[in-house]
C-alpha positions as CSV (number, residue, x, y, z in Angstrom):
1,M,1.6,4.2,24.1
2,N,3.6,4.1,20.8
3,T,7.0,6.1,21.1
4,A,7.3,6.7,17.4
5,L,4.0,8.9,18.0
6,S,4.7,10.9,21.2
7,V,7.0,13.3,19.2
8,R,6.0,15.2,16.5
9,P,9.0,14.9,14.0
10,G,10.6,17.9,13.0
11,Q,13.8,16.9,11.0
12,P,12.8,16.6,7.3
13,I,14.9,14.0,5.2
14,S,17.0,15.3,2.6
15,G,15.9,15.0,-1.4
16,R,13.7,12.7,-2.8
17,P,14.7,8.8,-2.4
18,A,14.2,6.5,-5.4
19,G,10.6,5.0,-5.4
20,Y,9.0,8.0,-3.8
21,L,6.0,10.0,-5.5
22,Q,5.3,13.7,-4.8
23,L,2.1,14.3,-3.2
24,E,2.5,18.1,-2.6
25,S,5.0,20.8,-3.3
26,Y,5.3,23.5,-0.7
27,S,3.8,21.5,2.1
28,S,4.3,21.9,5.6
29,L,5.1,19.9,8.9
30,K,1.5,20.8,9.9
31,K,0.1,18.5,7.0
32,F,2.6,15.9,7.6
33,W,1.2,15.9,11.4
34,S,-2.1,15.8,10.4
35,Y,-1.6,12.6,8.2
36,L,0.3,10.9,11.2
37,N,-2.7,12.1,13.7
38,G,-5.3,10.7,11.4
39,A,-3.5,7.1,11.0
40,S,-3.4,7.1,14.6
41,G,-7.0,7.7,15.1
42,A,-8.0,5.7,12.2
43,G,-6.3,2.9,14.3
44,R,-3.3,2.2,11.9
45,R,0.3,1.2,12.7
46,L,3.0,4.0,12.4
47,T,6.4,2.7,12.6
48,L,9.6,4.1,12.1
49,V,11.8,3.4,8.6
50,R,15.1,1.7,9.4
51,G,17.9,4.0,10.1
52,D,15.4,6.9,10.9
53,T,15.3,8.6,14.4
54,L,12.2,10.0,16.3
55,D,12.7,13.2,15.0
56,T,13.0,12.3,11.3
57,C,9.9,13.4,9.0
58,R,9.2,9.6,7.8
59,R,6.9,7.0,9.0
60,R,5.4,4.0,7.6
61,I,1.6,3.6,8.0
62,S,0.2,0.0,7.7
63,G,-2.8,-1.8,8.5
64,Y,-5.2,-0.4,6.0
65,H,-6.8,-3.2,3.6
66,I,-9.3,-3.0,0.9
67,P,-11.7,-6.0,0.2
68,N,-13.1,-7.2,-2.8
69,A,-10.3,-5.6,-5.2
70,G,-9.8,-8.4,-7.6
71,S,-10.6,-6.1,-10.3
72,L,-7.2,-4.2,-9.5
73,I,-5.0,-7.0,-10.4
74,D,-2.1,-6.1,-12.7
75,T,-3.0,-9.5,-14.8
76,A,0.1,-8.7,-17.3
77,R,2.7,-9.1,-14.8
78,L,1.1,-12.1,-13.3
79,L,0.7,-13.6,-16.8
80,A,4.7,-12.8,-17.3
81,A,5.4,-14.6,-13.9
82,L,3.1,-17.7,-15.4
83,E,4.9,-18.2,-18.5
84,D,8.1,-18.9,-16.2
85,G,6.6,-21.5,-14.4
86,L,3.0,-22.5,-14.3
87,V,1.3,-23.8,-11.0
88,P,-2.0,-25.3,-11.7
89,H,-4.7,-23.7,-9.8
90,P,-8.3,-23.0,-11.7
91,A,-8.0,-19.3,-11.8
92,L,-4.8,-19.2,-13.2
93,L,-5.7,-22.1,-15.7
94,S,-8.8,-19.6,-16.7
95,L,-6.4,-16.6,-16.7
96,L,-3.8,-18.2,-19.1
97,A,-7.0,-19.0,-21.2
98,G,-7.8,-15.1,-21.7
99,D,-10.3,-15.2,-18.7
100,P,-9.3,-12.8,-15.8
101,D,-12.6,-13.3,-14.1
102,G,-11.9,-16.3,-12.3
103,L,-8.8,-14.7,-10.8
104,R,-10.6,-11.9,-10.0
105,Q,-13.4,-13.5,-8.3
106,T,-11.0,-15.7,-6.2
107,L,-9.0,-12.5,-5.1
108,N,-12.6,-11.0,-4.2
109,E,-13.5,-14.0,-2.1
110,G,-10.3,-14.6,0.1
111,Y,-8.0,-11.9,-0.1
112,D,-7.7,-8.3,0.5
113,L,-5.4,-5.5,-1.1
114,S,-3.0,-4.8,1.9
115,L,-1.8,-1.0,1.4
116,E,1.1,0.3,3.4
117,F,2.5,3.8,2.7
118,V,6.1,5.3,3.7
119,L,5.3,9.1,3.8
120,A,7.7,11.8,4.2
121,F,8.5,15.5,4.2
122,N,11.6,16.5,3.0
123,T,13.8,19.9,3.0
124,A,12.2,21.1,-0.5
125,R,9.0,21.3,1.5
126,E,7.7,18.4,-0.4
127,L,5.3,15.8,1.1
128,I,6.3,12.5,-0.3
129,V,5.0,8.8,-0.5
130,R,6.0,5.7,-1.5
131,P,3.1,3.1,-1.8
132,E,3.6,-0.9,-0.8
133,L,0.3,-2.5,-2.2
134,K,0.2,-6.1,-2.0
135,Y,-2.9,-8.6,-2.1
136,R,-2.8,-11.2,1.0
137,P,-5.1,-13.8,2.4
138,S,-8.1,-12.3,4.2
139,E,-7.9,-12.4,8.0
140,F,-11.7,-12.6,8.3
141,V,-12.8,-15.0,5.6
142,P,-9.7,-16.9,4.3
143,P,-9.6,-18.3,0.8
144,A,-11.3,-21.4,0.2
145,D,-8.7,-22.4,-2.6
146,P,-5.8,-20.4,-2.0
147,L,-3.5,-19.0,-5.2
148,P,0.2,-20.6,-5.0
149,E,2.7,-18.9,-3.0
150,G,5.1,-16.8,-4.8
151,L,2.9,-15.3,-7.3
152,P,3.5,-11.6,-8.2
153,L,-0.1,-10.6,-6.7
154,T,-0.1,-7.0,-7.2
155,P,-2.1,-4.3,-8.3
156,R,-2.0,-2.2,-11.4
157,R,-0.5,1.0,-11.2
158,F,-2.2,3.8,-9.7
159,A,-2.1,7.5,-10.6
160,R,-0.8,10.2,-8.1
161,D,-4.5,11.3,-7.5
162,E,-5.7,7.8,-7.0
163,L,-2.7,7.1,-4.4
164,R,-3.5,10.6,-2.5
165,V,-7.2,9.1,-2.0
166,L,-6.1,5.5,-0.9
167,L,-3.6,7.5,1.5
168,D,-6.4,9.7,2.9
169,R,-8.7,7.0,3.4
170,A,-5.7,4.9,5.2
171,C,-5.7,8.1,7.8
172,G,-8.8,8.5,8.1
173,L,-9.2,12.0,6.2
174,A,-11.5,10.9,3.6
175,L,-14.5,8.6,3.4
């Protein structure tokens, strides 16, 4: 049994740390607990954030992946990184030529979008989240021609409502 799950945390964190987005104002511990219970029921991994105790109302939710998410890649950020140092790969060369379809197809075929959320409840009664989204090689169908290591394979920025839907899906609260 995961000891991080055996206790319902009851100590809200103070303030809103940098990088966190507000999901709800005037929320409740019950709502925070429902996300934790949903994530546990959906088979997600719940862990403590370094420095927190079991009673702190902050948990990392990991283990949710979205396959075929190549269309969500942030090509502008990747292009900026390629200007500093080009690593030859057919998908990257086609991206530099102005055609992002080769990169999207490569990501769809062998990569999953890995989503981790740090969910917290604070003293201002806000339900807050810090998303950590990154493309990783698929566990089930590894890429036939993997992209070079060290590339910033990150998706585009998501709006708050989009992040909420992704969090709801990760926690088994939405279809």
